[in-house]
C-alpha positions in Angstrom: -148.9 -242.5 -230.9 -148.9 -245.6 -232.8 -148.2 -246.5 -236.0 -150.9 -247.9 -238.5 -149.3 -251.8 -239.4 -150.3 -251.7 -243.5 -149.5 -247.6 -244.1 -146.7 -247.3 -241.0 -148.1 -243.7 -240.6 -148.8 -242.8 -237.1 -152.2 -243.0 -235.7 -153.6 -241.1 -232.7 -155.0 -243.2 -230.0 -157.9 -243.1 -228.2 -156.2 -241.3 -225.4 -154.6 -238.5 -227.5 -156.0 -234.9 -226.3 -157.1 -236.4 -223.2 -155.9 -236.7 -219.5 -152.6 -238.2 -218.5 -150.9 -239.1 -222.1 -147.5 -239.4 -220.6 -146.4 -242.9 -219.8 -142.8 -242.9 -217.7 -141.3 -246.4 -218.2 -138.3 -247.8 -215.9 -137.0 -251.1 -214.9 -137.1 -252.0 -211.3 -134.2 -254.1 -209.4 -135.8 -257.3 -210.5 -135.6 -256.7 -214.2 -139.2 -256.3 -214.8 -140.6 -253.0 -216.4 -142.8 -250.5 -214.1 -145.2 -247.7 -215.6 -146.8 -244.4 -214.3 -148.9 -242.0 -216.4 -148.6 -238.1 -216.2 -150.1 -235.1 -217.3 -147.5 -233.7 -219.2 -143.7 -234.9 -220.4 -141.7 -233.1 -217.9 -143.6 -235.0 -215.2 -143.0 -238.3 -216.7 -139.2 -237.6 -217.6 -139.0 -236.5 -213.7 -140.8 -239.7 -212.4 -138.0 -241.8 -214.8 -135.3 -240.1 -213.5 -136.4 -240.1 -209.9 -136.9 -244.1 -210.3 -133.4 -244.8 -211.7 -132.0 -243.0 -208.8 -133.7 -245.2 -206.4 -132.7 -248.3 -208.0 -129.1 -247.4 -208.0 -129.3 -246.3 -204.7 -131.1 -249.2 -203.4 -133.8 -247.2 -201.9 -136.2 -248.2 -204.7 -139.8 -249.1 -203.6 -142.7 -251.0 -205.9 -145.3 -248.6 -206.5 -147.6 -252.2 -206.4 -146.4 -253.4 -203.5 -147.7 -249.9 -201.5 -151.3 -251.0 -202.5 -151.6 -253.2 -200.0 -153.4 -252.1 -196.9 -151.8 -251.7 -193.4 -153.8 -254.4 -192.1 -153.0 -257.2 -195.1 -149.1 -256.2 -194.3 -149.7 -256.0 -190.7 -150.9 -259.4 -190.4 -148.0 -260.9 -192.5 -146.0 -259.2 -190.1 -147.4 -261.2 -187.2 -147.2 -264.4 -188.8 -143.4 -263.7 -189.5 -142.8 -263.7 -185.5 -141.5 -266.6 -184.4 -139.7 -265.6 -181.8 -142.9 -264.0 -180.0 -144.0 -265.5 -177.1 -147.7 -266.9 -176.6 -148.3 -263.7 -174.1 -146.8 -261.2 -176.7 -148.6 -262.8 -179.4 -152.1 -262.6 -178.0 -151.1 -258.9 -177.0 -149.9 -257.7 -180.4 -153.0 -259.3 -181.9 -155.3 -257.6 -179.9 -153.9 -254.3 -180.0 -153.6 -253.8 -183.5 -157.4 -255.6 -184.1 -158.8 -253.5 -181.4 -156.9 -249.8 -181.8 -155.4 -249.3 -184.6 -157.0 -251.4 -187.6 -160.4 -249.6 -187.1 -158.2 -246.1 -188.0 -155.6 -247.0 -190.6 -156.3 -250.5 -191.2 -158.2 -250.4 -194.7 -155.9 -247.9 -195.8 -152.9 -248.4 -198.4 -149.7 -248.8 -196.4 -148.1 -246.5 -198.7 -150.7 -244.1 -198.2 -150.5 -243.6 -194.5 -148.7 -240.2 -193.4 -147.7 -239.1 -190.2 -151.4 -236.8 -189.6 -153.2 -240.3 -189.8 -150.7 -242.1 -187.1 -151.6 -239.1 -185.1 -155.0 -239.3 -185.3 -154.7 -242.8 -184.5 -153.0 -242.2 -181.2 -155.2 -239.0 -180.4 -158.5 -241.6 -180.6 -157.0 -244.4 -178.7 -156.2 -241.6 -175.8 -159.9 -240.7 -175.5 -160.3 -244.5 -174.3 -157.5 -246.3 -173.0 -154.5 -245.7 -170.3 -151.1 -243.9 -171.4 -149.2 -247.2 -171.0 -152.0 -249.0 -173.8 -151.7 -246.5 -176.3 -147.6 -246.6 -175.2 -147.8 -250.4 -176.3 -150.3 -250.4 -179.3 -148.2 -247.6 -181.1 -145.3 -249.7 -180.6 -146.6 -252.6 -182.6 -147.7 -249.9 -185.2 -144.3 -248.5 -185.6 -142.8 -251.8 -186.0 -144.9 -252.9 -188.4 -144.2 -249.6 -190.4 -140.4 -250.2 -189.9 -140.6 -254.0 -191.1 -142.3 -252.1 -194.4 -139.6 -250.0 -194.6 -137.0 -252.9 -194.6 -139.4 -255.0 -197.1 -139.3 -252.1 -199.4 -143.2 -252.0 -199.3 -142.8 -248.0 -198.5 -139.8 -245.5 -198.8 -140.4 -244.4 -195.4 -142.1 -244.4 -191.7 -144.7 -242.2 -190.9 -144.2 -242.8 -187.1 -142.2 -239.6 -186.8 -142.4 -237.3 -183.9 -145.6 -238.8 -183.2 -147.0 -236.9 -179.7 -148.1 -239.9 -177.3 -150.0 -239.4 -173.7 -147.6 -238.9 -170.6 -147.3 -241.8 -169.3 -146.9 -241.0 -165.1 -145.1 -244.1 -163.8 -146.0 -244.9 -159.8 -143.3 -245.1 -157.3 -143.5 -249.0 -156.2 -144.9 -249.3 -152.8 -143.9 -253.0 -151.8 -146.1 -255.1 -149.6 -144.8 -255.7 -145.7 -143.9 -258.4 -143.9 -147.3 -258.7 -142.3 -149.2 -258.2 -145.4 -147.6 -261.2 -147.4 -147.9 -263.4 -144.0 -151.8 -262.6 -144.5 -152.2 -263.5 -147.9 -150.3 -266.6 -147.4 -153.0 -267.3 -144.6 -156.0 -266.5 -147.3 -155.0 -268.3 -150.2 -156.1 -271.8 -150.2 -153.8 -274.1 -148.9 -152.3 -275.6 -151.9 -150.9 -272.5 -153.2 -149.3 -271.2 -149.5 -146.1 -272.4 -150.9 -146.2 -270.4 -154.1 -146.9 -267.2 -151.8 -143.8 -268.2 -149.9 -141.4 -269.5 -152.8 -142.5 -266.3 -154.4 -141.5 -264.0 -152.2 -138.1 -265.4 -151.3 -137.4 -265.4 -155.5 -138.7 -262.4 -156.8 -140.3 -265.1 -159.5 -142.5 -263.3 -162.2 -146.0 -265.2 -162.3 -145.3 -266.9 -165.1 -141.8 -268.3 -164.1 -143.5 -269.1 -161.0 -146.6 -271.0 -162.4 -144.0 -272.6 -164.8 -141.6 -274.3 -162.1 -141.3 -278.4 -162.9 -140.3 -280.4 -160.2 -137.2 -281.5 -162.9 -136.4 -277.7 -162.0 -135.7 -278.2 -158.7 -132.1 -279.2 -157.0 -130.5 -279.3 -154.4 -130.7 -280.5 -150.6 -134.2 -280.6 -148.5 -133.1 -277.4 -146.7 -130.9 -275.5 -149.5 -133.3 -275.8 -152.4 -132.1 -274.3 -155.7 -134.3 -273.4 -158.5 -133.5 -273.5 -162.1 -136.1 -270.5 -164.5 -136.1 -271.5 -167.8 -139.6 -272.0 -168.6 -143.2 -269.9 -168.4 -146.3 -271.3 -167.8 -147.4 -271.0 -171.2 -144.1 -273.2 -172.1 -142.3 -270.4 -173.8 -138.9 -268.9 -172.6 -138.4 -266.9 -169.7 -139.2 -263.1 -170.4 -135.6 -262.6 -171.2 -132.3 -263.9 -171.9 -131.2 -262.9 -168.3 -134.4 -264.6 -167.2 -132.8 -267.9 -167.4 -131.3 -268.3 -164.1 -130.2 -270.5 -160.9 -131.9 -268.9 -157.4 -131.1 -270.2 -154.1 -134.4 -270.1 -151.9 -133.7 -270.1 -148.5 -134.2 -272.7 -145.4 -137.8 -271.8 -144.9 -139.1 -271.3 -148.6 -137.2 -274.9 -149.1 -139.1 -276.5 -146.2 -142.2 -274.8 -147.5 -141.6 -276.2 -151.3 -141.3 -279.6 -149.8 -144.0 -280.2 -147.9 -146.5 -278.7 -150.6 -144.7 -281.5 -153.2 -145.4 -283.9 -150.3 -148.8 -282.9 -149.8 -150.1 -282.7 -153.7 -147.3 -284.1 -155.7 -146.5 -282.7 -158.9 -149.2 -281.7 -161.5 -149.9 -282.9 -164.9 -146.9 -282.0 -167.2 -144.4 -281.9 -164.2 -145.6 -278.8 -162.5 -144.7 -277.9 -159.2 -147.7 -275.6 -158.4 -151.5 -276.6 -160.3 -154.9 -276.4 -159.6 -157.2 -279.1 -157.7 -157.4 -280.7 -160.9 -153.5 -280.7 -161.1 -153.8 -278.8 -164.4 -151.4 -276.1 -164.5 -152.1 -272.8 -163.0 -153.3 -270.0 -166.0 -153.3 -266.2 -165.7 -157.2 -266.8 -165.1 -156.6 -268.8 -162.0 -153.6 -267.0 -160.5 -155.5 -263.8 -161.0 -158.6 -265.3 -159.2 -156.5 -266.6 -156.4 -154.8 -263.2 -155.4 -157.8 -261.3 -155.7 -160.0 -263.4 -153.0 -156.8 -263.8 -151.2 -156.5 -259.8 -151.1 -160.1 -258.8 -150.6 -160.2 -255.6 -147.8 -156.5 -255.3 -147.8 -156.1 -252.1 -150.1 -154.4 -253.9 -153.1 -157.3 -254.0 -155.3 -155.3 -251.5 -157.7 -152.0 -253.5 -157.5 -150.5 -256.2 -160.2 -151.4 -259.4 -158.7 -148.5 -261.6 -158.2 -146.1 -259.5 -158.9 -146.4 -257.8 -155.9 -144.6 -260.5 -154.4 -141.7 -260.0 -156.8 -141.7 -256.2 -155.6 -141.8 -257.6 -151.9 -138.7 -259.6 -152.9 -136.9 -257.0 -154.0 -137.2 -254.5 -151.1 -136.1 -257.1 -148.9 -133.3 -257.3 -151.1 -132.4 -253.7 -151.2 -132.9 -253.0 -147.2 -130.2 -256.1 -146.9 -127.6 -253.8 -148.4 -127.5 -255.7 -152.4 -126.2 -253.4 -155.3 -128.5 -252.7 -158.4 -126.5 -255.4 -159.9 -126.9 -258.1 -157.6 -130.2 -257.5 -157.4 -130.8 -257.5 -161.4 -129.3 -260.8 -161.4 -131.7 -262.0 -158.5 -134.7 -260.8 -160.5 -133.6 -261.9 -164.1 -133.8 -258.5 -165.4 -131.8 -257.7 -168.6 -129.5 -254.9 -166.6 -129.4 -252.6 -163.5 -130.9 -249.8 -165.5 -134.2 -251.6 -165.7 -133.9 -252.6 -162.1 -133.1 -248.9 -161.0 -135.9 -247.5 -163.0 -138.3 -249.5 -161.2 -137.0 -249.6 -157.7 -134.3 -246.4 -157.5 -136.6 -245.0 -154.8 -135.9 -247.6 -152.4 -132.2 -247.4 -152.0 -131.2 -245.1 -149.1 -130.1 -241.5 -150.5 -127.0 -240.1 -150.6 -127.9 -237.9 -147.9 -129.3 -241.0 -145.5 -125.7 -242.3 -146.2 -124.1 -239.2 -145.4 -125.7 -238.6 -142.0 -125.4 -242.5 -141.2 -121.9 -242.2 -142.1 -121.1 -239.4 -139.7 -123.3 -241.1 -136.9 -121.0 -244.1 -136.9 -117.9 -242.1 -137.1 -118.4 -239.8 -134.3 -120.6 -242.4 -132.2 -117.3 -243.0 -130.2 -116.4 -239.3 -129.0 -117.8 -238.3 -125.8 -118.5 -234.6 -124.4 -118.4 -233.1 -121.1 -121.3 -232.8 -118.8 -122.8 -229.2 -118.8 -125.4 -226.8 -118.1 -128.2 -227.9 -120.6 -130.5 -224.7 -122.1 -133.2 -225.5 -124.1 -133.4 -223.5 -127.4 -136.5 -224.3 -128.4 -139.4 -224.2 -126.2 
């Protein structure tokens, strides 16, 4: 009730006896007043107490902030990711726009609950590959985590979400004969790229991001400095920045290439016929045309040469740590996750060890009986 300015008597407001008549008031961490109305006094008092506790504990969430939609906040989050590479920026935008916003984009972010997230994942799983769902969900979960850190919501709804099972196929590396065929099939200006990629295991972006200034060493012993991607960004991981010796054959192929085609615009080692840098699209077209009829249609393009290189290193007896350093993996765990099946098993090592130990022991000649007809 309010008091009459002249008489000082209490005067009933227009809300008296109707709906939510009790207003809870509290002071937020910034010293500003927050309010919310309730139907009864006990509920209002309970809310005030909860707000005061959250302010003191540092877990206060401004109810007004939670009214921003998921899409609005996610777009703010994307704009703040200055460390993202160009490819990651593109992927985050498309995954959120195409697969997440249609389900929860228009909802106030504070209203999104676990069932809403699970429903979004279920919808994606109906039309997308499990790995694509995994990536899209990862961006969604990261946005909610950021909203918690910013005090927009109290907790993330991304808890115990069931994702479609991702069945990761074992890598089957290209054979030397297949690599040789691909090298013959690509246009002449890309043949050295095939050889260098097979000799180094560079990622596609690293291969076409190479510049002449990154080439060190003598004619027969080139060392490549990997420090830039084709889009101008840094390598995929910190471990991606490395120096790789490429060997005699690849060194000579590289120098012959530069002598024939010169460096591209911007100093790139490998370039298009117009001497512009090789885009993902162009690289994909070159690969697909070169592998027609080779049963590698569903493989991952130039990355197959990276797998081929890894298989060569493993067959040569290099340790997981050495292979990881060569490939620019962040650690040996990543290497083993992808290539563990290519290393000899303990059983294979045991047989080889026994054979080696017993190789010099001879047995006397005698009658040999065939035990199994």
